[in-house]
Every structure is written in C-alpha cells, then in structure tokens.
PLY file of the C-alpha trace (Angstrom):
ply
format ascii 1.0
element vertex 286
property float x
property float y
property float z
element edge 285
property int vertex1
property int vertex2
end_header
83.69 91.25 118.88
87.14 89.87 117.85
87.21 89.88 114.05
89.19 86.39 113.63
85.95 84.81 115.42
83.75 86.70 113.16
85.35 84.88 110.08
85.76 81.59 111.64
82.15 81.35 112.56
80.60 83.08 109.55
80.69 81.08 106.03
80.29 83.79 103.87
79.94 88.07 103.72
81.70 91.04 102.99
83.59 94.14 104.74
84.13 97.38 103.47
87.11 99.52 103.82
86.60 103.46 104.23
88.82 106.48 104.11
88.15 109.51 106.36
87.57 112.91 104.71
89.73 115.60 103.98
87.61 118.49 105.49
84.30 119.37 106.46
82.86 118.79 102.91
83.40 114.92 102.83
82.09 114.22 106.26
78.53 114.31 104.23
79.71 111.97 101.60
81.45 109.19 104.18
78.21 109.39 106.51
75.95 108.82 103.48
78.66 105.68 102.03
78.51 104.17 105.73
74.57 104.55 105.78
73.95 102.89 102.53
76.68 100.14 102.61
75.37 99.25 106.26
72.54 97.94 104.69
74.50 94.78 103.47
75.56 93.74 107.10
78.89 93.47 106.86
81.12 91.13 109.00
82.87 94.39 109.75
84.09 97.69 108.42
87.74 99.45 108.92
89.02 102.85 108.48
92.58 104.09 107.35
95.09 105.71 108.58
97.51 108.02 106.67
100.89 107.37 105.49
103.57 108.65 109.05
100.20 108.85 110.54
99.75 112.20 108.78
95.62 111.74 108.81
95.62 110.83 112.54
93.03 113.24 113.96
90.58 112.59 110.91
90.74 108.59 111.61
90.10 108.95 114.93
86.89 111.62 114.48
85.72 109.08 110.98
86.10 105.89 113.89
83.43 107.86 115.81
81.65 108.33 112.93
81.39 104.63 112.64
80.65 103.79 116.20
78.01 106.16 116.06
76.47 104.54 113.05
76.02 101.78 115.71
75.53 98.06 114.85
78.91 97.73 112.86
81.97 96.05 113.99
84.71 98.78 113.88
88.45 98.14 113.08
91.08 101.13 112.68
93.84 100.87 110.55
97.01 101.61 112.51
100.15 102.32 110.58
103.86 102.43 112.19
106.92 103.54 110.53
107.53 106.96 111.83
105.46 106.43 114.43
106.73 106.68 118.48
105.82 103.53 120.67
104.27 105.78 123.43
101.84 107.06 120.73
101.16 103.83 119.66
100.05 102.94 123.56
98.03 105.91 123.51
96.07 105.40 120.59
95.20 101.62 121.65
94.26 102.81 125.14
91.57 105.46 123.80
90.43 102.70 121.04
89.93 100.24 124.02
87.73 103.00 126.01
85.77 103.21 123.07
85.02 99.78 123.35
86.80 98.71 119.92
88.74 95.49 119.75
90.25 94.91 116.50
93.48 96.31 114.97
94.71 96.36 111.49
98.31 96.57 111.91
100.38 97.89 108.54
103.89 99.23 108.29
102.79 102.13 105.99
104.58 104.42 103.83
106.46 107.22 104.82
104.78 110.65 104.19
106.06 112.73 101.75
109.34 114.46 102.36
110.70 111.98 104.76
112.22 109.55 102.16
115.74 109.33 103.78
114.05 109.12 107.47
116.92 107.75 110.10
116.18 104.45 110.66
117.89 104.36 113.61
115.40 106.78 115.09
112.43 104.34 114.32
110.71 102.72 117.25
109.07 100.33 114.07
110.30 99.35 111.31
108.06 96.76 109.97
104.42 95.42 110.62
105.68 92.44 113.04
106.98 95.19 115.17
103.81 96.69 115.47
102.13 93.66 115.70
103.83 92.38 118.92
103.41 95.72 120.54
99.70 95.12 119.77
99.78 91.80 120.89
101.83 92.32 124.42
98.93 95.02 124.74
96.77 91.83 124.99
93.28 93.41 124.33
92.95 93.30 120.54
92.73 90.92 117.51
95.13 91.74 114.99
94.82 92.11 111.18
97.74 92.14 108.72
98.17 92.77 104.63
99.32 89.92 102.82
100.25 90.24 99.03
99.36 87.86 96.16
101.81 89.07 93.87
104.38 89.57 96.90
105.16 92.85 98.70
106.81 95.21 96.26
110.38 95.28 98.01
110.50 91.71 98.38
112.67 89.56 95.79
111.03 86.08 96.50
107.60 84.34 96.86
109.51 82.42 98.97
110.64 85.20 101.62
107.21 87.06 101.16
105.51 84.12 102.62
108.46 83.75 105.47
107.58 87.58 106.22
103.87 86.54 106.18
104.91 83.82 108.69
106.08 85.99 110.84
103.58 88.47 111.39
101.62 85.79 112.08
103.36 84.08 114.66
103.88 87.40 116.36
100.16 87.41 116.90
98.27 88.77 113.86
95.22 86.42 113.56
93.57 87.51 110.24
94.69 88.55 107.27
93.56 90.78 104.20
95.31 90.56 100.54
96.61 93.53 98.80
94.22 94.48 96.17
94.59 91.80 92.98
92.99 91.58 89.58
93.87 88.30 88.18
92.37 85.87 90.59
95.09 83.16 89.92
97.31 84.82 91.78
95.28 85.01 94.82
94.57 80.75 93.91
98.52 80.07 93.93
99.01 82.32 97.43
96.50 80.82 98.89
97.94 77.50 97.85
101.35 78.32 99.78
99.26 79.51 102.62
98.37 75.81 102.90
101.52 74.55 102.11
103.05 76.69 105.00
100.16 74.99 107.25
98.85 79.01 107.73
95.69 78.55 109.60
93.78 81.60 109.85
91.15 83.40 107.67
92.51 85.58 104.84
90.41 87.46 102.98
90.61 88.73 99.65
90.78 92.04 98.89
88.56 93.86 96.00
89.11 96.88 94.35
86.52 97.94 91.49
88.37 98.76 88.37
86.51 101.45 87.31
89.31 104.71 86.38
92.01 102.55 84.55
94.76 105.31 84.35
94.05 105.90 88.45
93.96 102.09 88.97
97.57 101.78 87.29
99.06 103.92 89.20
97.89 102.08 92.47
99.23 98.84 90.57
102.43 99.87 89.93
103.75 100.84 93.32
101.88 97.77 95.21
102.39 94.92 92.28
99.33 94.19 90.93
98.82 92.95 87.54
95.99 94.21 85.45
95.38 91.79 83.11
96.10 92.61 79.47
92.48 92.23 77.99
90.79 94.55 80.85
93.48 97.03 80.40
93.56 97.40 76.71
89.49 97.29 76.42
89.38 100.01 79.27
92.02 102.46 78.02
90.25 102.23 74.77
87.53 103.96 76.73
89.29 107.18 77.85
86.82 109.12 76.09
84.01 107.34 77.42
84.43 107.42 81.44
80.92 106.33 81.89
81.16 103.08 79.85
84.87 102.70 81.00
83.31 102.70 84.49
80.74 100.10 83.60
83.10 97.45 81.72
85.32 97.80 85.36
82.23 97.14 87.07
81.28 94.03 85.00
84.96 92.48 85.25
85.05 93.38 89.47
81.53 91.41 89.57
82.82 88.64 87.60
85.96 88.36 89.68
84.05 88.30 92.84
81.37 85.54 91.01
84.60 83.52 90.16
86.13 83.82 93.95
83.04 82.66 95.22
82.97 79.75 92.77
85.81 78.63 94.12
84.98 78.66 97.57
85.94 82.11 98.87
82.92 83.72 99.87
83.91 86.30 102.55
85.11 89.43 100.58
86.30 92.40 101.30
86.19 95.43 99.68
88.07 98.92 99.44
85.25 101.41 98.80
87.12 104.50 98.08
83.96 105.92 99.45
81.90 105.14 96.51
79.03 103.65 97.37
77.05 103.32 94.44
79.87 101.46 92.62
80.32 98.56 95.70
76.10 98.35 95.52
76.26 97.49 91.81
78.63 95.08 92.04
76.62 93.76 95.29
73.89 93.83 93.94
75.01 91.45 90.73
76.76 88.40 92.81
75.00 85.00 93.86
0 1
1 2
2 3
3 4
4 5
5 6
6 7
7 8
8 9
9 10
10 11
11 12
12 13
13 14
14 15
15 16
16 17
17 18
18 19
19 20
20 21
21 22
22 23
23 24
24 25
25 26
26 27
27 28
28 29
29 30
30 31
31 32
32 33
33 34
34 35
35 36
36 37
37 38
38 39
39 40
40 41
41 42
42 43
43 44
44 45
45 46
46 47
47 48
48 49
49 50
50 51
51 52
52 53
53 54
54 55
55 56
56 57
57 58
58 59
59 60
60 61
61 62
62 63
63 64
64 65
65 66
66 67
67 68
68 69
69 70
70 71
71 72
72 73
73 74
74 75
75 76
76 77
77 78
78 79
79 80
80 81
81 82
82 83
83 84
84 85
85 86
86 87
87 88
88 89
89 90
90 91
91 92
92 93
93 94
94 95
95 96
96 97
97 98
98 99
99 100
100 101
101 102
102 103
103 104
104 105
105 106
106 107
107 108
108 109
109 110
110 111
111 112
112 113
113 114
114 115
115 116
116 117
117 118
118 119
119 120
120 121
121 122
122 123
123 124
124 125
125 126
126 127
127 128
128 129
129 130
130 131
131 132
132 133
133 134
134 135
135 136
136 137
137 138
138 139
139 140
140 141
141 142
142 143
143 144
144 145
145 146
146 147
147 148
148 149
149 150
150 151
151 152
152 153
153 154
154 155
155 156
156 157
157 158
158 159
159 160
160 161
161 162
162 163
163 164
164 165
165 166
166 167
167 168
168 169
169 170
170 171
171 172
172 173
173 174
174 175
175 176
176 177
177 178
178 179
179 180
180 181
181 182
182 183
183 184
184 185
185 186
186 187
187 188
188 189
189 190
190 191
191 192
192 193
193 194
194 195
195 196
196 197
197 198
198 199
199 200
200 201
201 202
202 203
203 204
204 205
205 206
206 207
207 208
208 209
209 210
210 211
211 212
212 213
213 214
214 215
215 216
216 217
217 218
218 219
219 220
220 221
221 222
222 223
223 224
224 225
225 226
226 227
227 228
228 229
229 230
230 231
231 232
232 233
233 234
234 235
235 236
236 237
237 238
238 239
239 240
240 241
241 242
242 243
243 244
244 245
245 246
246 247
247 248
248 249
249 250
250 251
251 252
252 253
253 254
254 255
255 256
256 257
257 258
258 259
259 260
260 261
261 262
262 263
263 264
264 265
265 266
266 267
267 268
268 269
269 270
270 271
271 272
272 273
273 274
274 275
275 276
276 277
277 278
278 279
279 280
280 281
281 282
282 283
283 284
284 285
C-alpha cells in the first residue's frame, strides 16, 4: 500500500527508520531490532542508503530482510547525488519487482573523497531531480525530507520553503522532517506549511537524545538546535553514560508527548537500530 494513503487514512501511529548492517555481525542485531519493533505495528518502515550509494548492496540486502519479515510496509531510501540515471531506473525496476510501492527520495551527501565532484558530470544535483524521475516512472509513492530549521545549505527559511514546494510540485506526496529537539521549530514550520497551502502528510522525525556528544555532531551538520538546558544537563553526565541515556530518553518521551498533545499523533523514529531505547520511549507514550 502507498504510504501517502496510509498516512491520510490513519489518525495515529509510528514508523521506523533502520540502517543496513556493516557486516555479517550486524545482521542478527538488525533482525532482532525488526522483530522487536514490529510488535508496535508500524505504519511503515524504511531503510537508509549510504552517501553516494556506498551502501547500495547492503541496503538491497537489508530491504530484502524487511520484506521477508512480512506484514510490513517497506520503503527503501534512495539518494541521487553521484548516481547515474540508468542506475536509478534499474533500482526502481528491482524494487517494483519486489512489490514495493514507496521510495524516500533524497539528495544525500557525497561520499568521502568526492568533495570536488564535477557538477557538470552529474545526472542529479538535487532531490527534486530524483523526485521527478521517480514520478515519471509512475509506480511509487514518493517521500522527501523537510527541514524545520531550514536546510543547512539554504540562507533563509523562505528559500527553504520554496525548495520544499518545488519537491512537492515535482511529485512528492509525503514528507518526514529532519531531526529536531525543540518542538517550537516544528510547530513554526508547520505554520509555514499551512500558509503556503501545502497539503501532504508531514511526519515529525524523532532522534532519541541519548549520547549528547554524538548528537551534537549530528546537529552540527544538520542545523538542529539542542536546547541548552538538556545539553548542559547531559554534558554534566559524561562520566555516567547510563544516567545520560536515561535523562535523554526522558527528554525524548516528553518531546513526543508534547507533539501528541499538539495533535501530531504520527511519529517517525530514527532508530539507529537500537530497539531498547525506542521501546522505552514508546511504552511511556499515551
């Protein structure tokens, strides 16, 4: 079933993002993560795709794992920067043959060592280019990323919203936000969405705040503000990682409760393949 239809039909629910294991040792951990989180009857599950397509083979294998698990709506991510159009079409054909109906269309980042990649040699420069080719293919519901605090490469929220509108006009029919830790940014973003008459489902993307140093690294490259009060509290627990994790989980629980109270009852979790943390959060939600 197409995710856009699921999201328009369901009033509440959760969805999960996984990443492909790096080697054989990671496969049992992913399998266990899927088994545990499947019990929460997710609206859908997604599988990431590495920078410049570097995890393509592992992503394909992990997507197959999700399909074989059964009773899951599976959505592979697809990044386009550095990719060739013919390769993308072959991937789409393969996913269609597997019975998949949804693609998360992302620009992605260049893989390491390709900072000076010649843009004239690219078949794709932006996510909108990928959205267009998937739309023309004609078989998939298309998800895109949106940015409550603005994409780190844009200079204003107005310009960021213009890019968002272009992706939707090109064929995107639902979206997931980049991680955020201050809900006020999401609420303001949704107001801008409303003012711009954008009418597609937009899920808040939740990254559990459990290791402050790692999250600070993510936040620095993604333009995601960590509230000072929780950042300082967690920084004071560097020597007590268990307590830091507990404090972070409690913070994320409250973040989710606040979103639900404001009427945003469908939440997307970036699981990092850590089911224990996700279940601790979900079990505490109303």
